[in-house]
N, C-alpha and C positions, 0 to 999 in steps of 0.2 A: 683539503677538500676531497671527498671521496667521489670516485667516478661511478656512474651507473653501470649495473651489470649488462652484459651483452644482450640478454633477452629483453631488457627494458628498452634499450636503444633500438633493437629490431622491431619491437612492438610499436614504438613511437614512429618509426619510419613507415611501417605498414599502415598505420592510422593516417599519416600525412598522405601517403600514396593513395589510399582509398578515398580520402577527402578530395584530392586533386582529380582523381578519375571520375568522381561523381559530379564535380563542378564543370569539367570540360564539355560534356555534352550540352549542358544548359547554356554555357557561354557560346558554343558553336551555334546552337539554335537561335540565340539572341542575335548573333552576327548575321545569320542567314536572314532573319526577319528584317534587320536593319538594311541589308543589301537589297532585298526585294522591295522594301519601302522606298528607298532612295531611287532605285531603278524605275519604279512605278511613277514616282513624282517626276522624274526626268523625262519619261515617255510622255506624260501629260504636258510637260513644258514644251517638248518638241512639237506636239500636236497643236497646242494653244497659242504659243508665242507668235508675234506678228511678222517678224522678218528673219532673214537668214542668219544674221549676226546673233540675235537672241536665241534662236533655235540651236545654233552652233554652241553657244555657251551652255545651254541646258544639256545638250548631247555629250559634250566633253566632261562636264561634271558628273553626269550619270555614269559614264564609262568608268571614270576613276573612283568616285565615291561609292558607287553601287557595286562594282566588281571587287574592289579590295576587301570589304568585309566577307564576301563569299569566298575569296581565296584564303583569307585567314581562317575561316571556319573549316575549309578543306585541310589546311595545314594542321589544325588542332585535332581533327578527328581521323585524319589519314595516317598511314604508317610512315616510316622513315623514307620510303621511296617516293612519297608524295611531295615532301618538303622541297627538294630541289626543283621539281616541276613547278610548284607554286611560286618559288622565287623567280624562276625564268619567265613565267607568265607575267608576274607583277613587274619585273624589269622591262619586259617588252611593252606592256601597257604604259609604264611611266615614260618610255622613250617615244613611242609612236603616237600617243594621244595628242600631245601638244603639237607635234609636227603635222599630223593630219588636220587638226583644227586650224592651224595657221594656213595651210595650203587651201583649205576650203574657204576660209575667210578672205584670203588673198584673191582667189578666183572670183568671189562675190564682189569684192572691191573693184577688180579690173573690169568686171561686167557692168559696173556702175549701179549696183543694187543699192537702193536707198534704205535708210533706217526708218521704220514706220512709227516708232515711239515718238511722241511729241517732245519728250525731254531728251531725245537722242543727241549726243554731242559728236560732231565730226571734227576730229582733231587734225585731219589730213588737209583740210581746206578745199576739198573737192565738191562741197555742196551736197553731201550724201546724208546729212543728219537732219533730224527734226521734221521729216516729211509726214504728211497726214496719210492715213491708211487708204484714202480715196485716190491718191495720186499714183 
């Protein structure tokens, strides 16, 4: 089996490189659009949901699922110096988002805030679930 000449291999590599560089901006744009869409829906959820627990759920999902596509888009379009920063930011968000959501939820629980959704289930036995929005 004969091997391809060096100029053919170089041409194929340049074609693949050109194809990859033309797709990366489109993928980054799609990721930015996805991140903005998820963040917008999350903000709408924070504004419209009835109680602290539901709002907290929307806010924590918004931070994680809305910011991660934006960070990935930054890593795709940025230079090599951007990638370690994106990794550090993503790691920081992965660690701090659940911790902060837990602490806010715990503070709401300790204050005795009730769930306003009629189908809310209180597994703690403290009588916080299933309250009507009027109470």
